[in-house]
N, C-alpha and C positions, 0 to 999 in steps of 0.2 A: 543591619544593610537585605536581610530576609524581606521588609517589609516593602520592598523596592518590585515585587514578584510580582505583585497585579500590574504594576506598570510595566513589566516587562512583558507579560501577555497583552496587555492592553495596546503598545505601541502599535504591532500591525493591524488591530482595530483600527486606531486611528486614522493611521494609514490608509486603508479601507475607504473610510467614510471620507477622507479628505480626494480619494481621488474618487469616489461615486461621486460627487458632487460637483467637485472640481478638477477633475483630470484635465475634460475634455479642453479647458482653458488653460490650463499648464502646458495642455500639449507634448512637444519632444523637444528636450528629451526631460523636460521638467516635472511631470508625470512620475518618469522613470528613479530620476533623484528622487522623489519624493517618498516613491514606493521605497526604495534600497536605504533612506537615511532612516525609515521607519521602523525596517530590520537589523538596519546597522546597530541602531541606537539600542535596542531589546537586546542586540547581541552584548551590548558594551554593562547596558545594567545587567545581563545577567553574570557577566563576569564580578560585578559587586556582589550580587547573591550570593555566588561561589564564597565568596570573601567570608561573607560573613557563617556560610555553614560548614566550611572546613574549619572556624575557629573552635568550632564545637567539639566536645571530646567526642569520638564514636562513636560511642552509644547512645549519644544526643542530638544526633543529625535526622531529628524528624520536626518538620515544621509545618505544622497545620492551623491556616488561619481562615475562620467562617467568614464570609462575606454580608451575605444574607440568605433566609427560609426562600428557598425555589419553590415546594408545593407540601402538600401532607395529603395523605390519604391512610384513612383510620392510625393504625400503629405506624404506618411508615411517615416517615420524617426524611427526607432530601432538603442537603443547603448545597448552594452555589459555595462552594472551600474549597482551597488549594492545599494540596500535598504535596510536599516539598523534602525527600530524602535524596542521599546518592546517587538512586539510580535515575530519578527523576532530574536533577541536576545534569547529570552528564547527558540526555537528550533532550535537556533546553540549550546546551551550550554548544551539541555540534548541528541542532536543527536551525538555529539562529545563524550561527557561522556557515555554515555549507549555504543555508539558504540566502546569506548576504551576498556573498561571491556570486551566488545565479542571476541574480537580481543586477547585481553590477555589468554582467556578462549580455541579459538581458536588453540593456540598455542600446549598446551596438547592434547585437542580433535581431532585434525586431524595429532597428532602426525606422525603417521604410512599410513599416506595416500600417495600413489606415487604423488600425483599431487598438493604437500603441497602449495608450493612457487605459484602455478595457484590459488589458493584455495585465497590467502591474494591479488593476483593481480584484480579478480574480488570484495574481498570486502572493497579495498581501493577506488577502481571506483565507486562502489557503495554510499561509504560514498562521496565521491565529488559530486556526479548526486543530491544528496539530500541536501545536501549544495547550489549546483546551483540552487535547487527549492525555497527552502526558502530566499536565500540572492539576488534573482532576481529582478532589477529593473522594469520589464516590464515583460506582460504576455506571449510572446514570448519566452523569455529568461527563464522563471518559464516552460515554456513548454519543452524548450531543457533538465531541470532537469526532468522534469515528464517522459519523454520518458528514459533519461539516466537510471531512476530507474527500471522501466520498463525492460528496457533489459539486467542491470545486476540480475535482479530478475528471468528473464529465464536461465541467465549462471550460476545462485547457485541454483537453483530449480533441475535443469536440470543439475549438476553440476556430481554427479553418473548416467552419459547416458547411461551408460552400463546396467541399470533395466531400460525395459520397462516401467515402471511404472513411474520413473522417469521424464525420457526423454515426458511421454504423460503430465506430472504435469507441465513442463516447457512450452510443449506449448501452454498449456490451461489457463494458467498466460496470456502469453504472448497475445495470440488473445482473451479473455474475457475484457482483460484493452483497446486492440485497440477498443471495442465498445464504450466504456467508453472516450475514446480519442476524438471520434465524438462531442461531446457534449462540450469538451475544444474548438475547433477549430469554431464551429459555435458560443459558446457565446464570443468567440474573436472576430468574425466580428461582430457583434452586437454590441459588445463595441465600436469598432473600427468607424462604421458606425456615433452611434449617440454621441459619444466623441470626435473623432478623432485623437485619444490619444492610445495606448497602453500600457503607460508609468503609473505607480501605483501614482505617482506625481502628474498627470493630471488626472486620471482616478477615482482615490479615494475621492479628493474633488469635482468632476463634480457628481459622484453618487447622492447625493442628490436630486439633481435636475433634474433627470432622469424624463422621465412619467411611473406612475405606472406599466400599461402594459408592456412596455421595460425591466424594471428594473424587472418583473416577468420573463419573456421570458431570460432574461440574467441569471438570477440566478439559474433558472429551469436548464438549459444547461452545466450551470457549476456543477450544482448538479448531473449531470448524467454523469459527470466525474469522480467527487467524490464518487461515486456508483461503477463506477467501480476500480477506485484504491483503495476506502478505505472497499470494501466489502461488500455492503449493498444489501438487495432486488432487484432486483431479482438475481446481478450479484457476488453474492457471492460465488460460488461455486469454484472458481479458489483457493483462500484462503485455502481451506480446505486440499487441494493437495499440498500444499506446504510445506506441510513437509516431500513430497521426499525426498527434500533434506537434508545437512547435519545440526544437530541441531542448529548452532551458527546461521546459514543462518534462518533460524525459529525464533529465539530470534531476530534479525537484522530487519528483513521483520515486523513481527509482534508486535514489541517495538518499534523502534527508528526509524526506515525509512519506505518508502512505504506507509503504511498502513494509516500513520498520514497524509501523503500528502493532501487525500481528504478534515479531518477535518481541515489544516492548510489552505488550498484553500478557504474554503467556508467561516471562519475566518477572513481572508486577505479581500475578496468581502464582509463584512459585513454591509459596507453602502447601496449593493443595497438590501438585505434583511431586512434594515430597511425601507425601500421603497416598499417595498412586503412583506405582512403578507402573502398573499396564500403561496408563498413557504416556508415560514417557517414554517406555519403548514403542508405541504406538507413532508418537512426534520424531524419534529417531531414523524408525525406519522411514517412514514419510519423508523428511529430511533427506535421506541421501539419496531417498529412490529419484527423488525432485530433482536433486544437484547434479544425477546421471545423469538424469532425462533431458533435463535444461543444458547440458554441457554438450552431449550428444549431437542435440539436435543446433548448438549455435555452431558446429564445425563444419555445416553445408550451407548457412545463408549466405545470400547475395548482396542484402541493404546492409549499410555499414551500422546503421541504428536495430537491424532486427540481431544480430549479433550479439551486442550490447544487450538485449531486452533480455533473450535466452539467458544470456550469463547472468543478467540480476538472478532471473528466475532458478538457475543453479548455484550462485551465491547464496541467497535467502535460505538454500536445502542443507546449505553448511550451516549456517545459524542454527535452523530449528535441529539440526544435528548435534550441534553444541548444547540445547533446552535441553533434549531428550536424554543425552549421556547426564544433563544434571552440571554441566558445564556452563554455566550461567553468567559467568564473568567474562570467558572466552568468546561467548556469544555476543555479548554485549562490543567486548573486544573487536571482533569483528564484524561486526556493527560500526562501529566508529569509524575504521579505518577505511572498509569498505564504500562509508560517505565519501570518502576522502578520494579515492581511485577512482569508482563507478561515475561521482560528479566529474574529475578531470576527462574520463573518456568521452562521456554523453557530450560536453561543452568541447571535447577535442576535436568530436564528430562533426560537430555543428558546425565547427570552424572550418572543416575542411567542407561541408555543405557550402557554408557560405561562401567560400573561395572557389567553389566548380560551380558556381550557377544554379546552386539547388538541385543539383547531382547527387545520389544516394548508392548508385550500384558500384559497388566495388572491382568490378568487371570493368568499368568505364575508368578507372581512376590512373594510379602509377606513378612513379618518380616525382610524386609532390615533395618529396621533400627539401629540394632546391628550392624550391615555392612556398613553402610554408616551415620555416624552420624553427619557429618558436613552436608551433604548433607540433610537429614531428618528434621534438626532443620530450615535451612534456608528454603526448600518448603516448611514448617507449618508455617513458616512466610509469605511466599508467599501467602499462602492459605488465610490463617487471612485478608490480606491485603486486597485480591481481595474480599474476602466476606463483609469487609465494619465494619469489628470487632473492636471497638474504643478499645484502641487510633491509631493503627493500621491507615496509609494512606487512604487507600480504603475508609472508613468511612467518613472522612472529603469530600474526592473531590465527590466521588459517592452521599453521601447527599446533596449536593449541588445543582448536577444535578436532584434531586430528588425533594428538595425543588422548584426548579422553573417550574418543571414539575408541581407538585398542584398548583401554581399559576397561569399558564396557562391554565390546564385543569384538575380536580381531577382524570379524566378516565385516562388522561397520567400518573398519578402517580399510580394508581392503576395497570396498565402491569408494568410499570416501578419497581413496589415494587416488582410484582413475579417474574420479572425477578432476582432482586437481593438476595430475595429468594433461589431462584433454583440455582443462582451461589456459594451461601455458600452450597450448597446441592451437587452439582456434584464438587465440588471442594474438599472437606470433603470425596467424594466414592473415588475420586482417589487415596488423600494421604493414606486413609485406606486398597486399595486393592494392592498398592504400598509399605508402611511400616508397617504396622499394619496385626492382623492377622496370621494363618497361612502360613508356606513357600511352596509355590506350584514349586519349580525348585530343592527342596533337594536330591531326588531320585537318587543316585548313578548311577542306571540301567538306568534312563529315560533321563538324564542332566548332562552335562559337568560345569557347571555355576558354578563360584565361586564368589560371589560378592563381590567385595571390595570398598574403599571409592577411588575416581578418586585424582589425584595428584594436589599438592598445587598450582601451574599456573592454575588450574582450580576452585579449594575449595575456594579463595582467592577473585577470583570478585564474586562468591556466598555469601561471608560474608556482601561484600560490599555491595551490592544490597538487600539482606536483612536489613541490615541496612538503606539505604536509602528508603527503604517501611517501614519500620516504623517508619521511622522519616519524610517522605516526607511531613506530614498533616503539617507540621509545615508551608509551604510554604503560606498558606491561613487560618489561623485559625479563627474562627467566635467569637472570644471574644475580638471586638472594631477595628477599622479601623487602629490603629498601627500595629494591627497584621495580617490584611490582605495584607500581602505585597505582591502576587500577584496580586491581587484586584485593589492597588495603581500602580502599574506597568505595566499593562496594563490599565490601566482608558483611557491614553489619545488614544491608537486603538479605541477604543469600544465607542469614546462620543458621537455617531451620536444614541447609540441605550442601552438607561440608561436599567438595568436587572429589570428583575421581582425580586418583593420583595416579603416578606410575614413579621407577623408584629416577635416579637421577642418570644413574648410568643409560638406564632401558630409554630416556626422556631424548638422552644427548643422539643414541642409536635413531630416534625416531626422526630427532632435526637433520640429520647427515641425510637419511632416506628421501625426509620432504627436500631436504636441496636439490640431491640426482635426481628425482623426478622432476622438480621445477625446470632444470635447467633440461633433463632429456626432451620435457614437452619443446621447452623454445628451440633447442638444435634441431627438432623434427620437423619445426613448422620452418626453421629456417634454410633448410636440406629440401623441402618438398617445394615451399614459395617462394623461394630467393629470384628463383628467373624466371618460372612459369607461371600463368596465370590463370588458365583454361584446362583442370583435371578434375571430366564430369566421374571420372570412378572415385575419386575421395570425396562426391559430392550426390552421394544418393538419394533419389527422391523420396525415400522413407522419414528421411532426415531432415530434407529440405522442408517437407512437411510437419515435421515433429511428431511422427508415428502417426499420423494422420488423425488427431484425436478434436482437431476442431473438424474434421470432416465428418467422421463419428456424431460429435455433438448436432452438426447439422442436420444428419440423415436423422437421427433418433430424436433429437429435440423441437431443431426450430422447425424445418418443414412439415412435421407431423401439428407441433405447435401451431404452424400457420394455417394448414387445412384445417385445423378444427376452430381455427377463429374463421377461418371465412365460409365454415357449415354455420356455426354460430349466427354468424351476421346475414347469410341467406336463407339458414332453415330456420334454427331456431327462433330466434330473436323475432324475425315479421309472423313464423307460422306457429309457434307454442308460446311465446310469451305474449308478442302481440295478439294472436289469436285467442288466447287467454282472455285477455281485457277485452276485445269485440264482443266474445260470446256474453260476458259479463255486461258490457255494457248494454249488449242487445238484449237482454233479459230483464234489465232495469227497464228497460227502456216499454217493453210490452208488459212488466208489471203495470209501469206509471200510466199504461193507455187505458188497461181495465180499471185502476182504480180513479181516474180520470172520469170515467163513466155514471162514479157514483156523485160527482161535484159538477154536474149540470148548472148549476145556478135557477132552478126552479123549485119554488118554494111548497109545490104541491107536491112533488116528487118528495121533498125532505119529511115533510106532512104524512106522506104515505109509511113514508119509511119507519117513521117513531110511531105510528099507529102496529105498523105490522109488528113491531120491535115491542110494544107493551100487549100486544096480542099472544104473542110466542110466548112473552114473560109470566103473566097470568095462566097460560095454559102449563106452564111448569109449574108452577106455582101451585096452581088445583090439583094436578097430578100427583106432586108432592104432600099434599093434603090428603089427598083420598087413599093414597098410599100407608 
């Protein structure tokens, strides 16, 4: 059954090609159905692959399939090969599953868009690129998928390029990610230099014998790549602007693809982290700092999608906190459950925007629960899940990360628990501003908005995701080894790095604290925002602007860079570069004019020159002879 893996990866590519050439003819909803079917079939195929992999003994769950040779350069040989293990399988399952629901939702959300078929062209290519990233059997193939999702993010974030903000956001995402990509390339060069291969089959077993200094540099360089792709400090700014794309794009980027790539990469390279404790601590510190920054910024946003964007930045920080503390299973567990409830929240926000005639300002909403009952109930499920309220999935997955943080350093736990408290609060604020309180759109003289529930093609995916957000914690329950399904499944992948451990009694105490913190955040949001909607004192400018990081980048990088480019265009290029070329041309032209006098076309001149040459030569010879 594992031989079906190439078909699982290839189905979204096939959908992309069909839509690329025939999408316009298929029209709507035909193009959406074809795009959704290709991803849905990939998900079904992945279930069969999973069945084949789990049938193997736990220590033999690695499947490598070489398809053909890609390129060779000296001693370097790179194949197009697929690498399947429990980590890859987990990624394939949730990527295709969540992406399929987003595709279905998009049929309704994009129904009236003029470029309906083109949207699904990009979506299918996005999913294919992500699958290449996670199943690639070598670093170059992973990098191919890495660049593929980056390119598709540019296409999708800037999909409505008629809007200057969308076009700018697409370019910003592309450029910022190129900064991180430098780390990926440099890390790959170091891996090849010290291990002589770029294939996972060779470098993962060989990483354990790598000198600590080398492992530190390799892991730090790849972490730079992860910082860019997974939006950590200081390269998180692109992800906030990614909301400029259609809402299904936001859900796909924030939940199932792209931003999870950095977490996956560090989990895949865990043998290097096991050698380098320095990198692990750096990752943990950056992760918890990002979690706190994103959470505080989310408390003061007025755009319904911008709250969720900063939320994703924060939640990714929690995942890297798990990676940095050695709790790789907890990080992957959080990644999977986050995919459920973050996709739910973004699609729920899209449903609100759809029902509010494209309004995104929370301050212009309110009381929508009466008009959007399915959207409101499922959104609340997403809120309670991400808040970590038991028994929702976020309680179990985030709790595992926080437990590991406490085992590593109580200080990390304190900052993490503060971010968790803020998570419950800012999501409660968004929920109440959207669905409760007084309506702020109902004045007929000032508004033409008529809120309404979204069509079933949009609400059914919300219901499925709500169930997954509610029940997803069952993947890894801490009630005995038999219920720790995900931990047992992933154990062979992370065998070199035993997870941090706390005693059973301490784990219970920490779980109770997690519950109290989550409920406190929920209660705080309810008490502050239940009937009020305009409280400037709770929304300081410094948080609205996310500590002015974007402004600082603009002043220190963008503006000087633009001025430098203008100077180069107006001075350096025309006066220095073009001037040097003109001087060279003029000198050659002058030399040519002088030389042209020797070629005047008169035979007598040539005879005279020859005679003079002969005389000069004879004179030289006579002089030499006399001496």
